[in-house]
C-alpha positions as MATLAB code, in Angstrom:
seq = 'XXXXXXXXXXXXXXXXXXXXXXXXXXXXXXXXXXXXXXXXXXXXXXXXXXXXXXXXXXXXXXXXXXXXXXXXXXXXXXXXXXXXXXXXXXXXXXXXXXXXXXXXXXXXXXXXXXXXXXXXXXXXXXXXXXXXXXXXXXXXXXXXXXXXXXXXXXXXXXXXXXXXXXXXXXXXXXXXXXXXXXXXXXXXXXXXXXXXXXXXXXXXXXXXXXXXXXXXXXXXXXXXXXXXXXXXXXXXXXXXXXXXXXXXXXXXXXXXXXXXXXXXXXXXXXXXXXXXXXXXXXXXXXXXXXXXXXXXXXXXXXXXXXXXXXXXXXXXXXXXXXXXXXXXXXXXX';
ca = [
      -0.154   -0.073    0.185;
       1.342    3.602   -0.892;
       1.895    5.943    2.025;
      -0.465    8.526    2.112;
       1.553   11.810    2.499;
       1.427   13.735    6.049;
       0.219   17.153    4.665;
      -1.071   17.289    1.160;
       0.532   19.746   -1.213;
      -1.156   23.363   -0.695;
      -2.518   23.660   -4.143;
      -3.586   20.252   -4.107;
      -5.631   21.664   -0.506;
      -6.794   24.127   -2.326;
      -7.722   22.320   -5.514;
     -10.248   19.242   -2.909;
     -11.371   22.707   -0.469;
     -13.001   23.941   -4.454;
     -14.508   20.728   -5.157;
     -15.750   20.616   -1.783;
     -17.342   24.392   -1.629;
     -18.047   25.721   -4.863;
     -18.630   22.518   -6.931;
     -20.374   20.416   -3.955;
     -18.770   17.055   -4.447;
     -20.205   14.573   -2.395;
     -17.891   13.266    0.878;
     -17.619   10.013   -0.943;
     -16.008   11.922   -4.151;
     -14.122   13.782   -2.616;
     -12.366   11.255   -0.216;
     -11.583    9.273   -3.382;
     -10.032   12.588   -4.680;
      -8.205   13.141   -2.011;
      -6.719    9.647   -1.840;
      -5.780    9.560   -6.086;
      -4.321   13.111   -5.070;
      -1.704   11.346   -2.170;
      -1.075    8.555   -4.341;
       0.327   11.106   -7.072;
       2.101   13.120   -4.384;
       3.897    9.940   -3.106;
       4.590    9.182   -6.100;
       6.191   12.222   -7.477;
       8.062   12.319   -3.985;
       9.662    8.615   -4.233;
      10.989    9.885   -7.649;
      12.159   13.312   -6.042;
       9.899   15.090   -8.724;
       8.363   17.875   -8.029;
       4.617   18.124   -9.117;
       4.776   21.066  -11.054;
       7.532   19.684  -12.924;
       5.810   16.280  -13.823;
       6.001   15.293  -17.363;
       3.917   12.820  -19.541;
       6.395   10.387  -19.479;
       6.460   10.465  -15.452;
       2.785    9.862  -15.465;
       3.125    7.063  -18.270;
       5.728    5.631  -15.877;
       3.809    5.810  -12.691;
       0.124    3.825  -14.077;
       2.888    1.642  -14.862;
       4.112    0.860  -11.422;
       0.671    1.094  -10.015;
      -0.327   -1.672  -12.578;
       2.311   -3.856  -11.602;
       1.225   -3.561   -7.876;
      -1.997   -5.209   -9.152;
      -4.053   -2.213   -9.094;
      -7.660   -2.856  -11.729;
      -7.780   -0.509  -14.920;
     -11.001    0.674  -12.956;
      -8.804    2.529  -10.158;
      -5.836    3.273  -12.766;
      -8.245    5.316  -14.793;
      -9.782    6.821  -11.633;
      -7.030    8.138  -10.588;
      -5.635    9.399  -13.813;
      -8.503   11.340  -14.084;
      -8.300   12.464  -10.730;
      -4.580   13.598  -11.320;
      -5.722   15.018  -15.270;
      -8.656   17.303  -13.722;
      -5.999   18.831  -10.753;
      -3.872   19.558  -13.727;
      -6.370   21.096  -16.248;
      -7.287   23.206  -12.980;
      -3.870   24.445  -12.413;
      -2.890   25.392  -15.903;
      -6.825   27.260  -15.568;
      -5.247   29.155  -12.808;
      -2.307   29.846  -15.022;
      -3.722   31.162  -17.791;
      -5.533   33.478  -15.272;
      -2.464   34.861  -13.951;
      -3.279   34.594  -10.481;
      -1.282   36.978   -8.224;
      -0.656   34.901   -5.642;
      -0.149   31.464   -7.658;
       1.516   33.248  -10.129;
       5.288   32.486   -9.379;
       4.115   29.147   -8.090;
       2.165   27.980  -11.217;
       3.998   29.269  -14.134;
       6.792   26.319  -14.618;
       3.823   24.361  -15.718;
       3.516   24.762  -19.387;
       0.564   21.469  -20.252;
      -1.358   18.927  -18.461;
       0.914   15.993  -17.927;
      -1.795   13.642  -17.935;
      -3.028   14.058  -21.239;
      -3.039   10.955  -23.801;
      -2.129    9.092  -20.520;
      -4.984    5.643  -20.378;
      -4.974    3.107  -17.994;
      -4.192   -0.270  -18.948;
      -7.069   -1.858  -20.890;
      -9.193   -3.525  -18.496;
      -9.713   -7.473  -19.124;
     -12.497   -8.514  -20.701;
     -14.363  -11.256  -17.445;
     -15.536  -14.289  -18.818;
     -19.469  -15.492  -18.547;
     -20.145  -18.024  -15.857;
     -21.337  -20.951  -16.562;
     -22.376  -23.682  -14.564;
     -20.313  -27.132  -15.106;
     -22.363  -30.531  -17.190;
     -22.862  -31.870  -13.977;
     -24.246  -28.531  -12.252;
     -26.496  -27.722  -14.907;
     -27.712  -31.596  -15.233;
     -28.316  -31.263  -11.536;
     -30.343  -27.970  -11.599;
     -32.821  -29.386  -14.128;
     -33.243  -33.087  -12.623;
     -33.801  -31.041   -9.508;
     -36.448  -29.357  -11.302;
     -38.297  -31.944  -12.567;
     -37.748  -34.340   -9.854;
     -40.048  -31.833   -7.525;
     -41.916  -31.582  -10.715;
     -43.045  -34.800  -10.748;
     -43.482  -35.001   -7.144;
     -45.758  -31.904   -6.070;
     -47.578  -31.859   -9.713;
     -48.102  -27.940   -8.331;
     -48.384  -25.489  -11.435;
     -45.379  -23.702   -9.736;
     -43.109  -26.352   -9.893;
     -44.160  -28.185  -13.129;
     -43.844  -24.483  -14.770;
     -40.251  -23.867  -13.018;
     -39.108  -27.422  -14.872;
     -40.367  -26.206  -18.003;
     -38.665  -22.943  -18.259;
     -35.207  -24.578  -16.669;
     -35.357  -27.148  -18.941;
     -36.047  -24.432  -22.145;
     -33.624  -22.251  -20.940;
     -31.000  -25.017  -20.861;
     -32.035  -26.309  -24.058;
     -31.865  -23.691  -25.931;
     -29.962  -21.160  -24.610;
     -32.456  -18.381  -24.357;
     -32.321  -15.273  -23.140;
     -35.004  -14.208  -20.861;
     -37.113  -11.642  -22.438;
     -37.229  -14.105  -25.450;
     -38.768  -16.886  -23.070;
     -40.791  -14.686  -21.650;
     -42.212  -13.711  -24.860;
     -43.483  -17.103  -25.835;
     -46.684  -17.482  -27.381;
     -48.061  -21.086  -26.958;
     -48.512  -20.944  -30.376;
     -48.558  -17.921  -33.460;
     -51.119  -15.497  -33.340;
     -51.127  -11.820  -35.316;
     -53.899  -10.326  -35.654;
     -55.304   -6.211  -34.705;
     -55.117   -7.223  -31.006;
     -51.578   -8.899  -30.143;
     -48.491  -10.420  -32.651;
     -46.552  -12.683  -31.291;
     -43.074  -12.148  -30.371;
     -42.509  -15.816  -29.877;
     -43.886  -18.692  -30.418;
     -43.625  -22.835  -30.115;
     -43.626  -25.501  -32.992;
     -45.155  -28.697  -31.003;
     -44.671  -30.833  -33.617;
     -41.183  -29.665  -34.842;
     -40.045  -29.242  -31.280;
     -38.456  -25.802  -31.998;
     -39.008  -22.395  -30.796;
     -39.122  -19.182  -32.610;
     -38.028  -15.841  -30.542;
     -37.568  -12.065  -31.736;
     -33.591  -11.352  -30.421;
     -32.166   -8.049  -30.535;
     -32.263   -5.461  -32.840;
     -35.616   -7.300  -33.797;
     -33.601  -10.287  -35.524;
     -35.683  -13.372  -35.582;
     -34.754  -16.971  -34.945;
     -35.719  -20.806  -34.377;
     -33.909  -22.684  -31.964;
     -34.614  -26.841  -31.689;
     -35.507  -27.877  -28.244;
     -34.504  -31.112  -26.916;
     -36.385  -34.114  -26.018;
     -36.768  -34.202  -22.564;
     -37.067  -30.054  -22.384;
     -40.118  -31.015  -24.739;
     -41.494  -33.085  -22.564;
     -41.156  -30.873  -20.120;
     -43.123  -28.024  -21.958;
     -46.099  -30.319  -22.586;
     -46.255  -31.418  -19.467;
     -46.439  -27.963  -18.190;
     -49.079  -26.822  -21.133;
     -51.523  -29.852  -19.598;
     -51.134  -27.785  -16.471;
     -51.642  -24.440  -17.696;
     -54.628  -25.724  -20.067;
     -56.396  -26.680  -16.763;
     -56.781  -22.707  -15.255;
     -59.591  -20.854  -15.670;
     -57.473  -17.443  -16.548;
     -55.444  -19.058  -19.299;
     -57.802  -18.835  -21.669;
     -57.289  -14.744  -21.450;
     -53.450  -14.877  -22.357;
     -51.456  -15.973  -25.165;
     -48.308  -16.263  -23.035;
     -46.821  -19.799  -22.757;
     -45.271  -19.054  -19.331;
     -47.853  -17.548  -16.648;
     -48.752  -16.734  -13.114;
     -51.921  -18.914  -11.123;
     -53.975  -15.209  -12.320;
     -53.025  -15.807  -16.160;
     -50.768  -13.268  -15.992;
     -47.464  -13.371  -18.254;
     -44.463  -13.915  -15.941;
     -42.405  -11.227  -14.788;
     -38.389  -11.248  -15.485;
     -38.208  -11.316  -11.179;
     -40.525  -14.336  -10.734;
     -38.019  -16.232  -13.145;
     -34.894  -15.003  -11.496;
     -36.353  -15.678   -7.665;
     -37.743  -18.976   -8.593;
     -34.133  -20.262  -10.456;
     -31.649  -18.903   -7.893;
     -34.191  -20.337   -4.786;
     -34.441  -23.973   -7.068;
     -30.131  -23.846   -7.785;
     -30.130  -23.362   -3.622;
     -32.505  -26.258   -2.793;
     -29.897  -28.441   -5.556;
     -26.980  -27.708   -3.658;
     -25.052  -25.573   -6.241;
     -22.441  -23.675   -4.714;
     -23.342  -20.676   -6.748;
     -25.685  -17.680   -7.039;
     -27.511  -19.046  -10.181;
     -29.612  -16.497  -12.626;
     -31.281  -17.092  -16.380;
     -28.130  -15.512  -18.231;
     -26.072  -18.005  -16.852;
     -28.225  -20.634  -18.488;
     -27.583  -19.282  -21.448;
     -24.008  -19.383  -20.589;
     -23.723  -23.168  -20.052;
     -25.855  -23.775  -23.099;
     -23.162  -22.442  -25.303;
     -20.091  -23.668  -23.183;
     -21.548  -26.834  -23.357;
     -22.479  -27.039  -27.160;
     -19.474  -26.118  -28.007;
     -17.541  -28.437  -25.994;
     -19.362  -30.751  -27.882;
     -19.425  -29.821  -31.616;
     -16.711  -26.910  -31.336;
     -18.917  -25.513  -34.138;
     -18.655  -21.971  -33.305;
     -21.168  -20.944  -36.033;
     -23.758  -22.767  -35.100;
     -23.887  -21.401  -31.285;
     -23.656  -18.253  -32.710;
     -27.068  -18.829  -35.304;
     -28.748  -20.562  -32.004;
     -27.509  -17.602  -29.880;
     -28.594  -15.136  -31.978;
     -25.470  -12.991  -32.475;
     -24.510  -10.706  -34.851;
     -21.087  -10.914  -34.862;
     -18.886  -13.984  -34.002;
     -17.088  -12.172  -32.161;
     -19.624  -12.441  -29.419;
     -19.865  -16.173  -29.397;
     -15.604  -16.408  -29.668;
     -15.807  -15.075  -26.009;
     -16.911  -18.925  -25.443;
     -13.877  -20.682  -27.201;
     -12.222  -19.088  -23.643;
     -14.831  -20.927  -21.329;
     -13.978  -24.258  -23.754;
     -10.172  -23.451  -23.199;
     -10.886  -23.671  -19.594;
     -12.458  -27.094  -19.531;
      -9.619  -28.616  -21.325;
      -7.079  -26.769  -18.808;
      -9.393  -28.576  -16.402;
      -9.522  -31.503  -17.846;
      -5.605  -31.505  -18.163;
      -4.937  -30.813  -14.951;
      -7.047  -33.753  -13.838;
      -5.591  -36.626  -16.170;
      -1.772  -35.488  -17.579;
       0.431  -36.632  -15.293;
       2.790  -33.966  -15.398;
       0.308  -31.322  -15.058;
       1.438  -30.211  -11.964;
       4.249  -28.554  -10.891;
       6.485  -31.437   -8.546;
       5.124  -34.677  -10.105;
       7.187  -36.927  -11.567;
];
């Protein structure tokens, strides 16, 4: 951890005071500015550099030093922003030729933080369940539906089975109707072809796509449809997935039901609907290695969006290597 200077540079104190009094920044924001400007002062002191004689090269070196210490790209970007703001303030004071600070700021020619950027933030990989975890979750849902046979558990089993079978977004899933409808009152965003075992949805950018549904998922959907048709309120709704009142399900309901079901299945992670989509894509890619097919099923406009799953696939292969190869781990003969 960097040393915090016992006394802040007078012009830093003046700048922070102005941020507080004139710009009325929040205490939280002011605290962040103070920390970042203290960091700047410490870095300059460590290299015996006058803050008013800092160059662009100094700032670049210090940004690299923060990165080597394990600071995140977000943290470094915030620090650079604070430093840039202070030097902008100084150059403005110098331009105004304030009689009190003219002598101090005359040496500052340009903002030394200009054109300095934080290291690129690593793109986080989507979180996916393992094959075993995904199957455990789906099996738990189906088991509860078979045992309880009530409306909610039968519906939940169909939803989870469909999410994992077809990789739909939650919005796409909730837009599905029992069958296609197009009239003055209603036009289906999505629908099921029960005979072809296929679902058609309206994805991002208004792009329609059709995705196959696996046999087990179709069975869960048929069981749900039979239960749904027994509801008197179902006649008033075209929606495939409805509540006991006949209303189309809300995203929060699905999220909450999936989260609690995952806990009952003993999964050691917070499961959300999009994780089922990631799991679908990752597991299909592991088995088929067909990136284009996965792109089509996910409805990605660009294959670059789909390529992130190759990283997940590599992680899967790396784990398999670590478990199986006799020389995968250090110290093994």
